[in-house]
C-alpha positions as a Markdown table, in Angstrom:
| # | Residue | x | y | z |
|---|---|---|---|---|
| 1 | Met | 133.7 | 158.4 | -20.7 |
| 2 | Lys | 132.8 | 160.7 | -23.7 |
| 3 | Ala | 133.7 | 163.7 | -21.6 |
| 4 | His | 137.3 | 162.7 | -21.9 |
| 5 | Leu | 137.3 | 162.0 | -25.7 |
| 6 | Pro | 138.7 | 164.5 | -28.3 |
| 7 | Asn | 136.5 | 165.8 | -31.1 |
| 8 | His | 138.4 | 163.8 | -33.7 |
| 9 | Pro | 140.0 | 160.4 | -33.8 |
| 10 | Thr | 142.7 | 159.7 | -31.3 |
| 11 | Gln | 144.9 | 156.6 | -31.8 |
| 12 | Leu | 146.3 | 154.7 | -28.9 |
| 13 | Tyr | 149.2 | 152.3 | -29.6 |
| 14 | Leu | 149.2 | 149.9 | -26.7 |
| 15 | Ile | 152.6 | 148.3 | -26.5 |
| 16 | Arg | 153.3 | 145.3 | -24.4 |
| 17 | His | 156.9 | 144.8 | -23.4 |
| 18 | Gly | 159.1 | 142.1 | -24.9 |
| 19 | Glu | 159.8 | 138.6 | -23.6 |
| 20 | Val | 161.3 | 138.7 | -20.1 |
| 21 | Glu | 164.5 | 136.9 | -19.0 |
| 22 | Glu | 164.3 | 133.1 | -18.9 |
| 23 | Arg | 164.3 | 132.8 | -15.1 |
| 24 | Cys | 160.9 | 134.6 | -15.0 |
| 25 | His | 159.1 | 132.6 | -17.7 |
| 26 | Lys | 155.7 | 131.4 | -16.5 |
| 27 | Val | 156.3 | 133.2 | -13.2 |
| 28 | Phe | 153.8 | 135.7 | -11.7 |
| 29 | Gly | 156.2 | 138.7 | -11.4 |
| 30 | Gly | 153.8 | 141.5 | -11.6 |
| 31 | Cys | 154.9 | 144.8 | -10.1 |
| 32 | Arg | 157.0 | 143.3 | -7.3 |
| 33 | Ile | 159.7 | 141.8 | -9.6 |
| 34 | Asp | 161.5 | 144.3 | -11.8 |
| 35 | Met | 162.7 | 141.8 | -14.3 |
| 36 | Ala | 164.8 | 142.5 | -17.5 |
| 37 | Leu | 164.2 | 141.5 | -21.1 |
| 38 | Ser | 165.6 | 138.3 | -22.6 |
| 39 | Pro | 167.6 | 138.6 | -25.9 |
| 40 | Leu | 164.4 | 137.8 | -27.8 |
| 41 | Gly | 162.7 | 140.6 | -25.8 |
| 42 | Ile | 165.3 | 143.1 | -26.9 |
| 43 | Arg | 164.8 | 142.1 | -30.6 |
| 44 | Gln | 161.0 | 142.4 | -30.1 |
| 45 | Gly | 161.5 | 146.0 | -29.0 |
| 46 | Glu | 163.7 | 146.7 | -32.0 |
| 47 | Ala | 161.0 | 145.2 | -34.3 |
| 48 | Ile | 158.3 | 147.4 | -32.7 |
| 49 | Asp | 160.5 | 150.4 | -33.4 |
| 50 | Arg | 161.0 | 149.4 | -37.1 |
| 51 | Trp | 157.3 | 148.8 | -37.5 |
| 52 | Met | 156.4 | 152.2 | -36.0 |
| 53 | Glu | 158.7 | 154.1 | -38.4 |
| 54 | Gly | 155.8 | 155.0 | -40.7 |
| 55 | Ser | 153.7 | 156.3 | -37.8 |
| 56 | Gln | 153.9 | 159.9 | -36.5 |
| 57 | Leu | 153.8 | 159.6 | -32.7 |
| 58 | Asp | 153.0 | 162.7 | -30.7 |
| 59 | Ala | 153.6 | 161.4 | -27.2 |
| 60 | Val | 154.7 | 158.3 | -25.3 |
| 61 | Tyr | 153.5 | 157.2 | -21.8 |
| 62 | Ala | 155.2 | 154.3 | -20.1 |
| 63 | Ser | 155.3 | 152.1 | -17.0 |
| 64 | Pro | 158.4 | 152.7 | -14.9 |
| 65 | Met | 159.3 | 149.0 | -14.9 |
| 66 | Leu | 162.6 | 147.9 | -16.5 |
| 67 | Arg | 161.1 | 145.5 | -19.0 |
| 68 | Val | 159.0 | 148.3 | -20.4 |
| 69 | Gln | 161.8 | 150.9 | -20.5 |
| 70 | Gln | 164.1 | 148.4 | -22.3 |
| 71 | Thr | 161.4 | 147.6 | -24.9 |
| 72 | Ile | 160.8 | 151.2 | -25.9 |
| 73 | Ala | 164.5 | 152.3 | -25.8 |
| 74 | Pro | 164.9 | 151.9 | -29.6 |
| 75 | Leu | 161.7 | 153.8 | -30.3 |
| 76 | Leu | 162.7 | 156.7 | -28.0 |
| 77 | Gly | 166.2 | 156.7 | -29.5 |
| 78 | Arg | 164.9 | 157.1 | -33.0 |
| 79 | Thr | 162.2 | 159.6 | -32.4 |
| 80 | Gly | 163.8 | 161.7 | -29.6 |
| 81 | Leu | 160.5 | 161.6 | -27.7 |
| 82 | Val | 160.7 | 161.8 | -23.9 |
| 83 | Pro | 158.2 | 159.5 | -22.3 |
| 84 | Glu | 156.0 | 160.5 | -19.4 |
| 85 | Val | 156.5 | 157.7 | -16.9 |
| 86 | Met | 153.3 | 156.9 | -15.0 |
| 87 | Pro | 153.9 | 154.8 | -11.9 |
| 88 | Asp | 150.2 | 153.7 | -12.0 |
| 89 | Leu | 150.9 | 151.9 | -15.4 |
| 90 | Arg | 153.0 | 149.4 | -13.5 |
| 91 | Glu | 151.9 | 145.7 | -13.8 |
| 92 | Val | 149.4 | 144.0 | -11.6 |
| 93 | Asp | 150.3 | 143.3 | -8.0 |
| 94 | Phe | 149.9 | 139.5 | -7.7 |
| 95 | Gly | 150.2 | 139.5 | -3.9 |
| 96 | Asp | 151.0 | 136.0 | -2.5 |
| 97 | Trp | 151.3 | 134.6 | -6.1 |
| 98 | Thr | 154.4 | 136.8 | -6.7 |
| 99 | Gly | 157.4 | 134.7 | -7.7 |
| 100 | Leu | 155.4 | 131.5 | -8.1 |
| 101 | Arg | 155.3 | 129.5 | -11.2 |
| 102 | Trp | 152.0 | 128.7 | -12.8 |
| 103 | Glu | 152.0 | 125.1 | -11.5 |
| 104 | Glu | 152.9 | 126.3 | -8.0 |
| 105 | Val | 149.8 | 128.6 | -8.0 |
| 106 | Gln | 147.7 | 125.6 | -8.9 |
| 107 | Glu | 149.3 | 123.5 | -6.2 |
| 108 | Arg | 149.1 | 126.1 | -3.4 |
| 109 | Phe | 145.9 | 127.9 | -4.1 |
| 110 | Gly | 143.9 | 125.4 | -6.3 |
| 111 | Val | 143.6 | 128.0 | -9.1 |
| 112 | Ser | 144.6 | 127.6 | -12.7 |
| 113 | Ala | 147.0 | 130.2 | -13.9 |
| 114 | Phe | 144.9 | 130.5 | -17.0 |
| 115 | Asp | 142.0 | 131.8 | -14.9 |
| 116 | Trp | 143.9 | 134.7 | -13.4 |
| 117 | Leu | 141.7 | 137.4 | -14.9 |
| 118 | Glu | 138.6 | 135.8 | -13.4 |
| 119 | Val | 140.3 | 135.5 | -10.0 |
| 120 | Leu | 141.2 | 139.3 | -10.3 |
| 121 | Asp | 137.6 | 140.1 | -11.1 |
| 122 | Ala | 136.6 | 138.3 | -7.9 |
| 123 | Ala | 139.3 | 139.9 | -5.8 |
| 124 | Gly | 140.6 | 136.4 | -5.2 |
| 125 | Ile | 144.4 | 136.8 | -5.1 |
| 126 | Pro | 145.6 | 136.9 | -1.4 |
| 127 | Asn | 147.2 | 140.3 | -0.7 |
| 128 | Gly | 147.0 | 141.1 | -4.4 |
| 129 | Glu | 145.0 | 143.7 | -6.4 |
| 130 | Ser | 141.5 | 143.2 | -7.5 |
| 131 | Ala | 139.9 | 144.3 | -10.8 |
| 132 | Glu | 138.3 | 147.2 | -8.9 |
| 133 | Ala | 141.6 | 148.4 | -7.5 |
| 134 | Leu | 143.2 | 148.1 | -10.9 |
| 135 | Val | 140.6 | 150.2 | -12.6 |
| 136 | Ala | 140.8 | 152.8 | -9.9 |
| 137 | Arg | 144.6 | 153.3 | -10.5 |
| 138 | Val | 144.8 | 152.8 | -14.3 |
| 139 | Gly | 141.6 | 154.7 | -15.2 |
| 140 | Pro | 142.8 | 158.1 | -14.2 |
| 141 | Cys | 146.0 | 157.6 | -16.3 |
| 142 | Leu | 144.0 | 156.6 | -19.3 |
| 143 | Phe | 141.6 | 159.5 | -19.0 |
| 144 | Arg | 144.3 | 162.0 | -18.6 |
| 145 | Ile | 146.2 | 160.7 | -21.6 |
| 146 | Leu | 143.0 | 161.0 | -23.7 |
| 147 | His | 142.2 | 164.5 | -22.3 |
| 148 | Asp | 145.7 | 165.8 | -23.0 |
| 149 | Asn | 146.0 | 164.4 | -26.5 |
| 150 | Pro | 143.1 | 165.4 | -28.8 |
| 151 | His | 143.7 | 164.6 | -32.5 |
| 152 | Arg | 146.9 | 162.8 | -31.7 |
| 153 | Ser | 148.6 | 159.4 | -31.9 |
| 154 | Val | 149.9 | 158.2 | -28.6 |
| 155 | Ala | 151.9 | 155.2 | -27.5 |
| 156 | Ile | 151.2 | 153.6 | -24.1 |
| 157 | Ala | 153.9 | 151.2 | -23.2 |
| 158 | Cys | 153.1 | 148.9 | -20.3 |
| 159 | His | 152.1 | 145.3 | -19.5 |
| 160 | Gly | 149.7 | 142.6 | -20.6 |
| 161 | Gly | 147.6 | 142.9 | -17.5 |
| 162 | Ile | 147.4 | 146.7 | -17.8 |
| 163 | Ile | 146.6 | 146.6 | -21.5 |
| 164 | Arg | 143.6 | 144.4 | -20.7 |
| 165 | Val | 142.5 | 146.8 | -18.0 |
| 166 | Ile | 142.7 | 149.7 | -20.5 |
| 167 | Leu | 140.6 | 147.6 | -23.0 |
| 168 | Ser | 138.2 | 146.7 | -20.3 |
| 169 | Ile | 137.6 | 150.4 | -19.4 |
| 170 | Leu | 137.3 | 151.5 | -23.0 |
| 171 | Leu | 135.0 | 148.7 | -24.0 |
| 172 | Glu | 133.0 | 148.9 | -20.8 |
| 173 | Leu | 133.3 | 145.2 | -20.2 |
| 174 | Pro | 134.3 | 143.2 | -17.1 |
| 175 | Leu | 138.1 | 142.5 | -16.9 |
| 176 | Ala | 137.5 | 138.8 | -17.0 |
| 177 | Lys | 136.1 | 139.1 | -20.5 |
| 178 | Met | 139.5 | 140.4 | -21.6 |
| 179 | Ala | 140.7 | 136.8 | -21.4 |
| 180 | His | 139.3 | 136.4 | -25.0 |
| 181 | Phe | 142.1 | 138.7 | -26.2 |
| 182 | Asn | 145.7 | 137.5 | -26.6 |
| 183 | Ile | 148.2 | 140.2 | -25.6 |
| 184 | Asp | 151.6 | 138.6 | -26.4 |
| 185 | Tyr | 155.1 | 139.8 | -25.5 |
| 186 | Gly | 156.3 | 142.4 | -28.0 |
| 187 | Ser | 152.8 | 143.1 | -29.3 |
| 188 | Val | 151.1 | 146.3 | -30.4 |
| 189 | Thr | 147.3 | 146.8 | -30.1 |
| 190 | Val | 145.9 | 149.9 | -31.8 |
| 191 | Val | 142.7 | 151.5 | -30.6 |
| 192 | Glu | 140.9 | 154.4 | -32.3 |
| 193 | Leu | 138.5 | 156.7 | -30.5 |
| 194 | Gln | 135.9 | 158.5 | -32.6 |
| 195 | Pro | 133.3 | 160.0 | -30.4 |
| 196 | Glu | 131.0 | 161.1 | -33.3 |
| 197 | Lys | 130.4 | 157.4 | -34.2 |
| 198 | Lys | 127.9 | 155.1 | -32.5 |
| 199 | His | 130.7 | 152.8 | -31.6 |
| 200 | Ala | 133.2 | 155.4 | -30.3 |
| 201 | Val | 135.9 | 152.9 | -29.5 |
| 202 | Glu | 137.2 | 150.6 | -32.2 |
| 203 | Ile | 140.1 | 148.1 | -32.1 |
| 204 | Glu | 141.9 | 148.6 | -35.3 |
| 205 | Leu | 144.7 | 146.1 | -34.7 |
| 206 | Leu | 144.9 | 143.4 | -31.9 |
| 207 | Asp | 148.0 | 141.7 | -30.6 |
| 208 | Phe | 150.2 | 142.4 | -33.7 |
| 209 | Cys | 153.8 | 141.2 | -33.0 |
| 210 | Pro | 156.1 | 142.9 | -35.6 |
| 211 | Leu | 158.9 | 140.3 | -35.0 |
| 212 | Arg | 156.6 | 137.4 | -35.3 |
| 213 | Asp | 154.1 | 138.6 | -37.8 |
| 214 | Gly | 156.5 | 140.6 | -40.0 |
| 215 | Gly | 155.6 | 143.5 | -42.2 |
| 216 | Val | 156.5 | 147.2 | -42.3 |
| 217 | Arg | 153.9 | 149.8 | -41.5 |
| 218 | Gly | 153.4 | 152.3 | -44.3 |
| 219 | Ser | 153.3 | 156.0 | -43.8 |
């Protein structure tokens, strides 16, 4: 891990897309359903941009999925940054759960939707991804971002599942443990990497939702 870290702190702004359209609420959409944002989701993207005004971003990396692209449109419009779209930052493949509501997963598979990270860790979603497969595709994206951005502040716009995978890799913890962290729609989680410190990875801000929590970030 340390071989990929810069010599001085690097900041990662992990941005989860805004709320999705109503028909997809409490539905396992994953990477197979390219849903749009709801009106609230659009406002969440605008709030993220306003909150980020005091931060100097050097680069943006993003999932190709529509809900992510819509969320960061205000940020890109203001900064003029051109994101690097990474297909492997797409959301989890939920296999046979795709398109099912939470209660339907319980009925058909006998699994609580709230336990989805544990099921991923155990490779238990039929025809879906496992935690091992997720780390194998997301890890190279993360390591390249870190390698290419020493001393810089970088936004990674993606999905709740993928942010948890990134945190799992950085903290060297099982993916199932990431269930302890809320990653809400329209949230920003800030991670700072300082390789000279004993604890090289520090979570500076977790699940901050500018629209919900208010506040303007200072310069």
